[in-house]
Backbone as a printed PyTorch tensor [residue, N CA C, xyz], in Angstrom:
tensor([[[ 14.9880,  99.9090,  -4.1230],
         [ 15.5570,  98.5810,  -4.1210],
         [ 16.6930,  98.5690,  -5.1480]],

        [[ 17.9170,  98.4480,  -4.6850],
         [ 19.0940,  98.5330,  -5.5480],
         [ 19.1280,  97.4100,  -6.5880]],

        [[ 18.7930,  96.1960,  -6.1970],
         [ 18.8510,  95.0760,  -7.1440],
         [ 17.7620,  95.1510,  -8.2120]],

        [[ 16.5890,  95.6250,  -7.8480],
         [ 15.4860,  95.7230,  -8.8120],
         [ 15.5000,  97.0340,  -9.5890]],

        [[ 16.3250,  97.9840,  -9.1330],
         [ 16.4140,  99.3070,  -9.7650],
         [ 15.0640, 100.0110,  -9.7710]],

        [[ 14.4220,  99.9930,  -8.6190],
         [ 13.1320, 100.6540,  -8.4560],
         [ 13.1270, 101.4480,  -7.1550]],

        [[ 12.2250, 102.4170,  -7.0930],
         [ 11.9540, 103.1590,  -5.8660],
         [ 10.5570, 102.7520,  -5.4320]],

        [[ 10.4230, 102.3490,  -4.1820],
         [  9.1440, 101.8950,  -3.6590],
         [  8.5960, 102.8780,  -2.6420]],

        [[  7.2750, 102.9850,  -2.5890],
         [  6.6270, 103.6670,  -1.4690],
         [  6.0370, 102.5730,  -0.5980]],

        [[  5.9940, 102.8260,   0.7110],
         [  5.4810, 101.8340,   1.6500],
         [  4.3680, 102.4660,   2.4630]],

        [[  3.2140, 101.8280,   2.4780],
         [  2.0960, 102.2990,   3.2840],
         [  2.4310, 102.0040,   4.7410]],

        [[  2.5280, 103.0370,   5.6090],
         [  2.9440, 102.8150,   6.9890],
         [  1.9290, 102.0260,   7.8260]],

        [[  0.6820, 101.9440,   7.3840],
         [ -0.3160, 101.2080,   8.1490],
         [ -0.4000,  99.7420,   7.7460]],

        [[ -0.2810,  99.4660,   6.4420],
         [ -0.4310,  98.0790,   5.9790],
         [  0.9000,  97.4160,   5.6390]],

        [[  1.9220,  98.2360,   5.3700],
         [  3.1940,  97.6740,   4.9390],
         [  3.2340,  97.3800,   3.4490]],

        [[  2.1320,  97.6440,   2.7470],
         [  2.0670,  97.3820,   1.3040],
         [  3.0850,  98.2590,   0.5730]],

        [[  3.6960,  97.7020,  -0.4670],
         [  4.6970,  98.3830,  -1.2690],
         [  4.1570,  98.6360,  -2.6690]],

        [[  4.4940,  99.8060,  -3.2130],
         [  4.0950, 100.1500,  -4.5770],
         [  5.2870, 100.7930,  -5.2720]],

        [[  5.4760, 100.4790,  -6.5350],
         [  6.5690, 101.0540,  -7.3100],
         [  6.2300, 102.5030,  -7.6450]],

        [[  7.1340, 103.4130,  -7.2780],
         [  6.9770, 104.8360,  -7.5580],
         [  7.7740, 105.2150,  -8.8050]],

        [[  8.9550, 104.6240,  -8.9360],
         [  9.8070, 104.9240, -10.0820],
         [ 10.5810, 103.6730, -10.4660]],

        [[ 10.6140, 103.4060, -11.7570],
         [ 11.4120, 102.3100, -12.2990],
         [ 11.6480, 102.6050, -13.7720]],

        [[ 12.5370, 101.8580, -14.3710],
         [ 12.8120, 102.0640, -15.7850],
         [ 11.6410, 101.6070, -16.6620]],

        [[ 10.6930, 100.8480, -16.0730],
         [  9.5190, 100.3860, -16.8230],
         [  8.3580, 101.3690, -16.7380]],

        [[  8.3860, 102.2750, -15.7650],
         [  7.3180, 103.2650, -15.6040],
         [  7.7240, 104.5630, -16.2760]],

        [[  6.7980, 105.1820, -16.9390],
         [  7.0200, 106.4980, -17.5660],
         [  8.2470, 106.4600, -18.4700]],

        [[  8.9070, 107.6100, -18.5830],
         [ 10.0410, 107.6630, -19.5030],
         [ 11.1740, 108.4780, -18.9330]],

        [[ 12.1270, 108.6020, -19.7290],
         [ 13.2290, 109.5440, -19.5480],
         [ 14.3590, 108.9790, -18.7190]],

        [[ 14.8640, 109.7480, -17.7770],
         [ 16.0960, 109.4030, -17.0550],
         [ 16.0370, 108.0010, -16.4610]],

        [[ 17.0660, 107.2270, -16.7350],
         [ 17.1550, 105.8550, -16.2410],
         [ 17.5890, 105.8390, -14.7780]],

        [[ 17.2340, 104.7530, -14.0880],
         [ 17.6750, 104.5020, -12.7170],
         [ 18.4610, 103.2060, -12.7380]],

        [[ 19.6740, 103.2210, -12.2030],
         [ 20.4430, 101.9850, -12.1540],
         [ 20.9570, 101.6940, -10.7540]],

        [[ 21.4510, 102.6970, -10.0550],
         [ 22.0040, 102.4800,  -8.7170],
         [ 21.5120, 103.5860,  -7.7790]],

        [[ 20.2030, 103.5510,  -7.4400],
         [ 19.6790, 104.5850,  -6.5450],
         [ 20.2760, 104.4450,  -5.1540]],

        [[ 20.7760, 105.5410,  -4.5930],
         [ 21.4100, 105.4900,  -3.2680],
         [ 20.7040, 106.3600,  -2.2570]],

        [[ 20.6120, 107.6380,  -2.5300],
         [ 20.0490, 108.5690,  -1.5640],
         [ 18.7660, 109.1560,  -2.1210]],

        [[ 17.7880, 109.3650,  -1.2350],
         [ 16.5080, 109.9260,  -1.6450],
         [ 16.1950, 111.1070,  -0.7430]],

        [[ 15.6920, 112.1790,  -1.3340],
         [ 15.2240, 113.3360,  -0.5750],
         [ 13.9000, 113.7720,  -1.1780]],

        [[ 13.0720, 114.3830,  -0.3670],
         [ 11.8020, 114.9180,  -0.8460],
         [ 11.9450, 116.4200,  -1.0120]],

        [[ 11.6900, 116.9050,  -2.2480],
         [ 11.7520, 118.3350,  -2.5110],
         [ 10.5150, 118.9900,  -1.9040]],

        [[ 10.6020, 120.2880,  -1.6770],
         [  9.5030, 121.0470,  -1.0890],
         [  8.2890, 121.0690,  -2.0040]],

        [[  8.4620, 120.8160,  -3.3070],
         [  7.3190, 120.8180,  -4.2260],
         [  6.6050, 119.4630,  -4.2600]],

        [[  7.0670, 118.4960,  -3.4490],
         [  6.4330, 117.1880,  -3.3790],
         [  7.0560, 116.1430,  -4.2790]],

        [[  8.0090, 116.5240,  -5.1100],
         [  8.6770, 115.5320,  -5.9540],
         [  9.8110, 114.8700,  -5.1640]],

        [[ 10.2730, 113.7540,  -5.6840],
         [ 11.3440, 112.9970,  -5.0550],
         [ 12.6400, 113.2400,  -5.8220]],

        [[ 13.7410, 113.3790,  -5.0940],
         [ 15.0610, 113.5220,  -5.7060],
         [ 15.8520, 112.2540,  -5.3910]],

        [[ 16.3720, 111.6140,  -6.4350],
         [ 17.1480, 110.3790,  -6.2780],
         [ 18.5770, 110.6430,  -6.7290]],

        [[ 19.5380, 110.2260,  -5.9220],
         [ 20.9390, 110.2400,  -6.3370],
         [ 21.2610, 108.8560,  -6.8910]],

        [[ 21.6850, 108.8090,  -8.1340],
         [ 22.0280, 107.5470,  -8.7810],
         [ 23.5420, 107.4820,  -8.9570]],

        [[ 24.1950, 106.5370,  -8.2600],
         [ 25.6670, 106.4810,  -8.2940],
         [ 26.2140, 105.9060,  -9.5950]],

        [[ 25.4050, 105.1610, -10.3480],
         [ 25.9030, 104.6520, -11.6250],
         [ 25.9220, 105.7500, -12.6840]],

        [[ 24.8140, 106.4890, -12.7750],
         [ 24.7260, 107.5490, -13.7750],
         [ 25.2730, 108.8800, -13.2680]],

        [[ 25.7330, 108.9050, -12.0200],
         [ 26.3340, 110.1150, -11.4370],
         [ 25.3900, 111.2980, -11.5840]],

        [[ 24.1180, 111.0800, -11.2460],
         [ 23.1010, 112.0920, -11.5000],
         [ 22.1370, 112.2290, -10.3360]],

        [[ 21.5210, 113.4000, -10.2890],
         [ 20.3630, 113.6140,  -9.4330],
         [ 19.1530, 113.6200, -10.3530]],

        [[ 18.1600, 112.8250,  -9.9980],
         [ 16.9910, 112.6310, -10.8390],
         [ 15.7450, 113.0390, -10.0580]],

        [[ 14.9200, 113.8800, -10.6710],
         [ 13.6360, 114.2770, -10.0630],
         [ 12.5690, 113.3000, -10.5380]],

        [[ 11.7410, 112.8250,  -9.6010],
         [ 10.6510, 111.9170,  -9.9320],
         [  9.3270, 112.5850,  -9.5810]],

        [[  8.4490, 112.6980, -10.5690],
         [  7.0900, 113.1670, -10.3370],
         [  6.3310, 111.9790,  -9.7520]],

        [[  5.9100, 112.0870,  -8.4840],
         [  5.2890, 110.9450,  -7.8110],
         [  3.9380, 110.5670,  -8.3870]],

        [[  3.2590, 111.4990,  -9.0450],
         [  1.9560, 111.1940,  -9.6380],
         [  2.0910, 110.3570, -10.9020]],

        [[  3.1280, 110.6250, -11.7040],
         [  3.2600, 109.9480, -13.0020],
         [  4.4360, 108.9730, -13.0670]],

        [[  5.4160, 109.1190, -12.1700],
         [  6.6230, 108.3000, -12.2230],
         [  7.6450, 108.8370, -13.2120]],

        [[  7.3130, 109.9130, -13.9210],
         [  8.2390, 110.4780, -14.9040],
         [  9.4910, 111.0010, -14.2120]],

        [[ 10.6370, 110.7370, -14.8470],
         [ 11.9300, 111.0980, -14.2840],
         [ 12.6460, 112.1000, -15.1750]],

        [[ 13.2940, 113.0910, -14.5260],
         [ 14.0540, 114.1070, -15.2320],
         [ 15.3950, 114.2710, -14.5380]],

        [[ 16.4730, 114.2600, -15.3040],
         [ 17.7860, 114.5280, -14.7250],
         [ 17.8770, 116.0180, -14.4390]],

        [[ 18.1330, 116.3640, -13.1690],
         [ 18.2190, 117.7780, -12.8080],
         [ 19.6540, 118.2410, -12.6200]],

        [[ 20.5570, 117.3080, -12.3560],
         [ 21.9720, 117.6610, -12.2950],
         [ 22.7620, 116.4100, -12.6110]],

        [[ 23.4930, 116.4620, -13.7020],
         [ 24.3630, 115.3490, -14.0220],
         [ 25.6800, 115.6500, -13.3470]],

        [[ 26.0400, 114.8010, -12.4330],
         [ 27.1450, 115.0790, -11.5450],
         [ 28.5000, 115.0900, -12.2430]],

        [[ 28.5550, 114.6240, -13.4520],
         [ 29.7840, 114.7560, -14.2290],
         [ 29.5800, 115.9500, -15.1380]],

        [[ 30.3230, 117.0110, -14.8950],
         [ 30.0390, 118.3150, -15.5040],
         [ 30.0070, 118.3050, -17.0230]],

        [[ 30.7020, 117.4010, -17.6460],
         [ 30.7190, 117.4030, -19.1040],
         [ 29.4420, 116.8270, -19.7110]],

        [[ 28.5830, 116.2460, -18.8910],
         [ 27.3760, 115.6450, -19.4550],
         [ 26.1030, 116.3950, -19.0800]],

        [[ 26.2150, 117.5440, -18.3450],
         [ 25.0980, 118.4220, -18.0080],
         [ 23.8460, 117.6820, -17.6040]],

        [[ 22.7820, 118.2780, -17.1480],
         [ 22.6430, 119.7060, -16.8690],
         [ 23.3520, 120.1090, -15.5790]],

        [[ 23.4560, 121.4020, -15.3850],
         [ 24.1260, 121.9540, -14.2190],
         [ 25.5980, 122.1740, -14.4860]],

        [[ 26.1670, 123.1130, -13.7560],
         [ 27.5900, 123.3910, -13.8670],
         [ 28.2120, 123.2720, -12.4890]],

        [[ 29.5340, 123.2080, -12.4760],
         [ 30.2520, 123.1290, -11.2080],
         [ 31.0720, 121.8610, -11.1340]],

        [[ 31.6680, 121.6320,  -9.9840],
         [ 32.5570, 120.4740,  -9.8250],
         [ 31.8150, 119.1480, -10.0110]],

        [[ 32.5370, 118.1550, -10.4940],
         [ 31.9810, 116.8100, -10.6490],
         [ 31.6220, 116.2260,  -9.2880]],

        [[ 30.5480, 115.4630,  -9.2580],
         [ 30.1480, 114.6980,  -8.0750],
         [ 29.9620, 113.2570,  -8.5370]],

        [[ 31.0250, 112.4650,  -8.5490],
         [ 30.9130, 111.1290,  -9.1260],
         [ 30.1970, 110.0920,  -8.2600]],

        [[ 30.0900, 110.3020,  -6.9310],
         [ 29.5710, 109.2170,  -6.0930],
         [ 28.7800, 109.7700,  -4.9050]],

        [[ 27.5730, 110.2690,  -5.1620],
         [ 26.7200, 110.8200,  -4.1060],
         [ 26.1570, 109.6690,  -3.2690]],

        [[ 26.3860, 109.7410,  -1.9650],
         [ 25.8670, 108.7010,  -1.0800],
         [ 24.8070, 109.2050,  -0.1160]],

        [[ 24.8040, 110.4860,   0.1950],
         [ 23.8360, 111.0100,   1.1360],
         [ 23.3400, 112.3720,   0.7010]],

        [[ 22.0720, 112.6760,   1.0090],
         [ 21.4940, 113.9640,   0.6470],
         [ 20.6420, 114.4920,   1.7920]],

        [[ 20.4750, 115.8140,   1.8250],
         [ 19.5940, 116.4690,   2.7890],
         [ 19.0810, 117.7540,   2.1540]],

        [[ 17.8000, 117.9990,   2.2690],
         [ 17.2160, 119.2280,   1.7300],
         [ 17.5310, 120.3960,   2.6500]],

        [[ 17.8580, 121.5370,   2.0520],
         [ 18.0060, 122.7850,   2.7970],
         [ 16.6390, 123.4530,   2.9020]],

        [[ 16.4190, 124.3250,   3.9010],
         [ 15.1410, 125.0470,   3.9610],
         [ 14.9030, 125.8190,   2.6690]],

        [[ 13.6600, 125.8650,   2.2460],
         [ 13.3160, 126.5420,   0.9940],
         [ 13.5050, 128.0470,   1.1330]],

        [[ 14.0920, 128.6520,   0.0870],
         [ 14.2840, 130.1060,   0.0160],
         [ 13.4270, 130.6210,  -1.1270]],

        [[ 12.2310, 131.1400,  -0.8120],
         [ 11.3220, 131.5700,  -1.8700],
         [ 10.8850, 130.3640,  -2.6740]],

        [[ 11.0910, 130.4060,  -3.9810],
         [ 10.7300, 129.2710,  -4.8280],
         [ 11.9390, 128.3960,  -5.1530]],

        [[ 13.0880, 128.6820,  -4.5300],
         [ 14.3150, 127.9520,  -4.8310],
         [ 14.5450, 126.8110,  -3.8410]],

        [[ 14.7640, 125.6190,  -4.3610],
         [ 15.1090, 124.4630,  -3.5380],
         [ 16.5810, 124.1450,  -3.7350]],

        [[ 17.2530, 123.8590,  -2.6180],
         [ 18.6530, 123.4540,  -2.6760],
         [ 18.8420, 122.2080,  -1.8270]],

        [[ 19.7940, 121.4160,  -2.2610],
         [ 20.0610, 120.1240,  -1.6470],
         [ 21.5190, 120.0750,  -1.2230]],

        [[ 21.7930, 119.4520,  -0.0790],
         [ 23.1650, 119.1410,   0.3030],
         [ 23.4330, 117.6980,  -0.0920]],

        [[ 24.6380, 117.4220,  -0.5360],
         [ 25.0100, 116.0540,  -0.8930],
         [ 26.4420, 115.7890,  -0.4630]],

        [[ 26.7140, 114.5670,  -0.0060],
         [ 28.0930, 114.1760,   0.2920],
         [ 28.5570, 113.1930,  -0.7650]],

        [[ 29.8130, 113.3240,  -1.1230],
         [ 30.4300, 112.4750,  -2.1370],
         [ 31.6610, 111.8090,  -1.5350]],

        [[ 31.6940, 110.4830,  -1.5860],
         [ 32.8020, 109.7560,  -0.9690],
         [ 34.0360, 109.6630,  -1.8640]],

        [[ 33.9190, 109.9780,  -3.1570],
         [ 35.1030, 109.9770,  -4.0230],
         [ 35.8420, 111.3070,  -3.9320]],

        [[ 35.0820, 112.4030,  -3.8650],
         [ 35.6660, 113.7420,  -3.8070],
         [ 35.9230, 114.1600,  -2.3520]],

        [[ 35.2990, 113.4410,  -1.3940],
         [ 35.4040, 113.7760,   0.0320],
         [ 34.9670, 115.2100,   0.2690]],

        [[ 33.7060, 115.4930,  -0.0490],
         [ 33.2170, 116.8670,   0.0380],
         [ 31.7220, 116.9010,   0.2860]],

        [[ 31.2780, 118.0770,   0.7570],
         [ 29.8620, 118.4030,   0.8740],
         [ 29.5560, 119.4240,  -0.2200]],

        [[ 28.5110, 119.1520,  -0.9980],
         [ 28.0980, 120.0160,  -2.0990],
         [ 26.7500, 120.6450,  -1.7880]],

        [[ 26.5110, 121.8390,  -2.3370],
         [ 25.1930, 122.4660,  -2.3620],
         [ 24.7590, 122.4440,  -3.8200]],

        [[ 23.5600, 121.9510,  -4.0680],
         [ 23.0610, 121.8210,  -5.4390],
         [ 21.7500, 122.5850,  -5.5600]],

        [[ 21.6970, 123.4930,  -6.5230],
         [ 20.4860, 124.2480,  -6.8140],
         [ 19.6100, 123.3410,  -7.6770]],

        [[ 18.4410, 122.9730,  -7.1700],
         [ 17.6000, 122.0130,  -7.8800],
         [ 16.8760, 122.6010,  -9.0840]],

        [[ 16.8530, 123.9270,  -9.2150],
         [ 16.2200, 124.5160, -10.4000],
         [ 17.1930, 124.5900, -11.5760]],

        [[ 18.4910, 124.7300, -11.3010],
         [ 19.4870, 124.8330, -12.3760],
         [ 20.3980, 123.6120, -12.4770]],

        [[ 20.5200, 122.8440, -11.3690],
         [ 21.4470, 121.7210, -11.3320],
         [ 22.8670, 122.1370, -10.9880]],

        [[ 23.1030, 123.4360, -10.7770],
         [ 24.4570, 123.9230, -10.4840],
         [ 24.9480, 123.3910,  -9.1400]],

        [[ 26.2460, 123.0400,  -9.1040],
         [ 26.8640, 122.4220,  -7.9500],
         [ 27.9910, 123.2910,  -7.4030]],

        [[ 28.0640, 123.4150,  -6.0750],
         [ 29.1110, 124.1780,  -5.4040],
         [ 29.6260, 123.3610,  -4.2260]],

        [[ 30.9280, 123.3030,  -4.0580],
         [ 31.4970, 122.6470,  -2.8730],
         [ 31.4330, 123.6280,  -1.7120]],

        [[ 30.8430, 123.2040,  -0.5940],
         [ 30.7780, 124.0620,   0.5920],
         [ 31.7550, 123.6190,   1.6710]],

        [[ 32.2110, 122.3700,   1.6260],
         [ 33.1970, 121.8800,   2.5840],
         [ 33.9330, 120.7000,   1.9620]],

        [[ 35.2560, 120.7200,   2.0910],
         [ 36.0860, 119.6240,   1.5880],
         [ 37.3940, 119.6530,   2.3640]],

        [[ 38.3090, 118.7750,   2.0190],
         [ 39.6120, 118.8030,   2.6760],
         [ 40.4050, 120.0520,   2.3030]],

        [[ 39.9860, 120.7530,   1.2460],
         [ 40.6240, 122.0040,   0.8300],
         [ 39.8140, 123.2360,   1.2250]],

        [[ 38.5370, 123.0530,   1.5510],
         [ 37.6640, 124.1790,   1.9220],
         [ 37.2110, 123.9750,   3.3550]],

        [[ 37.5540, 124.9230,   4.2120],
         [ 37.2370, 124.8260,   5.6300],
         [ 38.3740, 124.1730,   6.3950]],

        [[ 38.2900, 124.2840,   7.6990],
         [ 39.3140, 123.7120,   8.5730],
         [ 38.6880, 122.6620,   9.4680]],

        [[ 39.5370, 121.8100,  10.0420],
         [ 39.0690, 120.7800,  10.9570],
         [ 39.4860, 119.4110,  10.4780]],

        [[ 38.9200, 118.3640,  11.0970],
         [ 39.2930, 117.0010,  10.7070],
         [ 39.0730, 116.7750,   9.2110]],

        [[ 39.9730, 116.0210,   8.6090],
         [ 39.8570, 115.7110,   7.1850],
         [ 38.7780, 114.6650,   6.9500]],

        [[ 38.0590, 114.8270,   5.8260],
         [ 37.1370, 113.7790,   5.4120],
         [ 37.9450, 112.5740,   4.9570]],

        [[ 37.4690, 111.3780,   5.3040],
         [ 38.0940, 110.1440,   4.8420],
         [ 37.1340, 109.4150,   3.9040]],

        [[ 35.8800, 109.2970,   4.3150],
         [ 34.8650, 108.6180,   3.5110],
         [ 33.4770, 109.0970,   3.9500]],

        [[ 33.1160, 110.3640,   3.6150],
         [ 31.8030, 110.8570,   4.0320],
         [ 30.6980, 110.0440,   3.3770]],

        [[ 29.7440, 109.6110,   4.2000],
         [ 28.7810, 108.6320,   3.7240],
         [ 27.3340, 109.0960,   3.7670]],

        [[ 27.0090, 109.9990,   4.6980],
         [ 25.6310, 110.4800,   4.7890],
         [ 25.6400, 111.8640,   5.4190]],

        [[ 24.5330, 112.5830,   5.2640],
         [ 24.4350, 113.9540,   5.7550],
         [ 23.0190, 114.2090,   6.2590]],

        [[ 22.9320, 115.0410,   7.2910],
         [ 21.6260, 115.4930,   7.8080],
         [ 21.7730, 116.9560,   8.1680]],

        [[ 20.6720, 117.6840,   8.1170],
         [ 20.6790, 119.0940,   8.4680],
         [ 20.1290, 119.2390,   9.8750]],

        [[ 20.9360, 119.8250,  10.7780],
         [ 20.5190, 120.0300,  12.1580],
         [ 19.6740, 121.2960,  12.2620]],

        [[ 18.9240, 121.4260,  13.3430],
         [ 18.0330, 122.5730,  13.5180],
         [ 18.7930, 123.8880,  13.6670]],

        [[ 20.0910, 123.8310,  14.0210],
         [ 20.8860, 125.0580,  14.1660],
         [ 21.4860, 125.5320,  12.8410]],

        [[ 21.1440, 124.8530,  11.7240],
         [ 21.6380, 125.2560,  10.4130],
         [ 22.9700, 124.6360,  10.0300]],

        [[ 23.5720, 123.8700,  10.9140],
         [ 24.7990, 123.1580,  10.5890],
         [ 24.4420, 121.7960,  10.0120]],

        [[ 25.3480, 121.2240,   9.2490],
         [ 25.1390, 119.8750,   8.7260],
         [ 25.9050, 118.8890,   9.5990]],

        [[ 25.3640, 117.7060,   9.7310],
         [ 26.0570, 116.6030,  10.3850],
         [ 26.4340, 115.6180,   9.2900]],

        [[ 27.7080, 115.2730,   9.2410],
         [ 28.1980, 114.3340,   8.2380],
         [ 28.7790, 113.1220,   8.9470]],

        [[ 28.2610, 111.9380,   8.5920],
         [ 28.8340, 110.7120,   9.1320],
         [ 29.9260, 110.2630,   8.1760]],

        [[ 31.1030, 110.0210,   8.7140],
         [ 32.2500, 109.5930,   7.9060],
         [ 32.5710, 108.1580,   8.2900]],

        [[ 32.3630, 107.2710,   7.3470],
         [ 32.4640, 105.8340,   7.6050],
         [ 33.8570, 105.4000,   8.0480]],

        [[ 34.8880, 105.9380,   7.4460],
         [ 36.2430, 105.4630,   7.7500],
         [ 37.0450, 106.3960,   8.6480]],

        [[ 36.4490, 107.5080,   9.1050],
         [ 37.1330, 108.3650,  10.0670],
         [ 37.3240, 107.6080,  11.3750]],

        [[ 36.4680, 106.8350,  11.9080],
         [ 35.0190, 106.9340,  11.8030],
         [ 34.5030, 107.9560,  12.8130]],

        [[ 33.4960, 108.6900,  12.4360],
         [ 32.9410, 109.6620,  13.3600],
         [ 31.8640, 110.5190,  12.7370]],

        [[ 31.2980, 111.3860,  13.5750],
         [ 30.2660, 112.3180,  13.1750],
         [ 30.8420, 113.7230,  13.2130]],

        [[ 30.8140, 114.3990,  12.0670],
         [ 31.3530, 115.7560,  11.9530],
         [ 30.2160, 116.7700,  11.9200]],

        [[ 30.4330, 117.9020,  12.5670],
         [ 29.5090, 119.0370,  12.5010],
         [ 30.1290, 120.0200,  11.5180]],

        [[ 29.4000, 120.3790,  10.4660],
         [ 29.9480, 121.1960,   9.3810],
         [ 29.2430, 122.5480,   9.3400]],

        [[ 30.0490, 123.6060,   9.3910],
         [ 29.5430, 124.9710,   9.2370],
         [ 29.3780, 125.2120,   7.7420]],

        [[ 28.1400, 125.3880,   7.2830],
         [ 27.8780, 125.5220,   5.8450],
         [ 28.3260, 126.8610,   5.2830]],

        [[ 28.5770, 127.8460,   6.1430],
         [ 29.0550, 129.1530,   5.6760],
         [ 30.5640, 129.1470,   5.4440]],

        [[ 31.3140, 128.4110,   6.2770],
         [ 32.7760, 128.4290,   6.1890],
         [ 33.3830, 127.1160,   5.7030]],

        [[ 32.6300, 126.0260,   5.8250],
         [ 33.1650, 124.7080,   5.4990],
         [ 33.9280, 124.0670,   6.6430]],

        [[ 34.0530, 124.7910,   7.7690],
         [ 34.7970, 124.2560,   8.9150],
         [ 34.1020, 123.0310,   9.4860]],

        [[ 34.9280, 122.0830,   9.9610],
         [ 34.4360, 120.8290,  10.5090],
         [ 34.9100, 120.6560,  11.9470]],

        [[ 34.0200, 120.1350,  12.7870],
         [ 34.3400, 119.8070,  14.1690],
         [ 33.9160, 118.3700,  14.4080]],

        [[ 34.7630, 117.5920,  15.0730],
         [ 34.3910, 116.2280,  15.4150],
         [ 33.3850, 116.2820,  16.5580]],

        [[ 32.1520, 115.8890,  16.2750],
         [ 31.0790, 115.9120,  17.2590],
         [ 31.0920, 114.6420,  18.1020]],

        [[ 31.3690, 113.5160,  17.4490],
         [ 31.4300, 112.2370,  18.1480],
         [ 32.3660, 111.3100,  17.3840]],

        [[ 33.2650, 110.6700,  18.1270],
         [ 34.2320, 109.7580,  17.5080],
         [ 35.3150, 109.4050,  18.5080]],

        [[ 36.4570, 108.9760,  18.0270],
         [ 37.5440, 108.5210,  18.9030],
         [ 37.9780, 109.5820,  19.9110]],

        [[ 37.9930, 110.8440,  19.5080],
         [ 38.4510, 111.9160,  20.3960],
         [ 37.3270, 112.8090,  20.9000]],

        [[ 36.0880, 112.4020,  20.7360],
         [ 34.9640, 113.2260,  21.1780],
         [ 33.7880, 112.3380,  21.5650]],

        [[ 33.2040, 112.6120,  22.7210],
         [ 32.0510, 111.8440,  23.1800],
         [ 32.4550, 110.5390,  23.8280]],

        [[ 31.5050, 109.9390,  24.5230],
         [ 31.7130, 108.6630,  25.2080],
         [ 30.7170, 107.6470,  24.6930]],

        [[ 30.9450, 106.3950,  25.0090],
         [ 30.0070, 105.3400,  24.6330],
         [ 30.6350, 104.3610,  23.6640]],

        [[ 29.8120, 103.5140,  23.1150],
         [ 30.2550, 102.4920,  22.1720],
         [ 30.9920, 103.1400,  21.0070]],

        [[ 32.1700, 102.6350,  20.6890],
         [ 32.9860, 103.2010,  19.6050],
         [ 32.3790, 102.8710,  18.2410]],

        [[ 32.4910, 103.8360,  17.3150],
         [ 32.0740, 103.5890,  15.9370],
         [ 33.0140, 102.5740,  15.2950]],

        [[ 32.4650, 101.7320,  14.4060],
         [ 33.2970, 100.8740,  13.5660],
         [ 33.1760, 101.3240,  12.1190]],

        [[ 31.9950, 101.2710,  11.5470],
         [ 31.7370, 101.7130,  10.1740],
         [ 30.3620, 102.3610,  10.1120]],

        [[ 30.1900, 103.5610,  10.6630],
         [ 28.8760, 104.2060,  10.6130],
         [ 28.5310, 104.6260,   9.1910]],

        [[ 27.2810, 104.4340,   8.7820],
         [ 26.9060, 104.7230,   7.3990],
         [ 25.7010, 105.6340,   7.2400]],

        [[ 25.0400, 106.0120,   8.3390],
         [ 23.8500, 106.8260,   8.1900],
         [ 23.7090, 107.7440,   9.4010]],

        [[ 23.0780, 108.8970,   9.1780],
         [ 22.8440, 109.8440,  10.2540],
         [ 21.4660, 110.4760,  10.0570]],

        [[ 20.8010, 110.7420,  11.1640],
         [ 19.5100, 111.4420,  11.1530],
         [ 19.4860, 112.3580,  12.3670]],

        [[ 18.7360, 113.4230,  12.2600],
         [ 18.6000, 114.3870,  13.3410],
         [ 17.1810, 114.3150,  13.8600]],

        [[ 17.0230, 114.2790,  15.1860],
         [ 15.6820, 114.2650,  15.7660],
         [ 14.8980, 115.4880,  15.3520]],

        [[ 13.6320, 115.2840,  15.0690],
         [ 12.7720, 116.4120,  14.6690],
         [ 12.3770, 117.2440,  15.8730]]])
């Protein structure tokens, strides 16, 4: 809940809500503008906070929060390019004991890969990395079963298919691809399981 600055869990059978993370529970990393949430393979929750420009790990049992990557490189932890405005995240398949996250940033117009054990950040696709349609306002990301990422770009507007090895982008659906109701301001994407 953005206004309350809390993360809630919802019981799917009763609809009951419980606070999982807030500045009043446990200690450490503050939450001010939670935007994107992903579940790590170890069962913890990863929150992207656009005010603190950080990725925060939440232990669901205790509510304790730890900053795992401060998206502004001068304030650590983690190294690599700044990520000032993370709006969407998607977990990559686990490689051994290493968890990595994809994130889109609407200020940098890029897709990042973030190592959740070190906080290190790498750009995998941007207007300078890879070829294809330019990002205008990437807003959310999902990982498709073929290993490519799908990025919804709010002001393109359209859905881009991103090759994570090369950074190349293809317009999957938008003004020049696909049929049906035209996008106006798409803000979220999900891939069928």
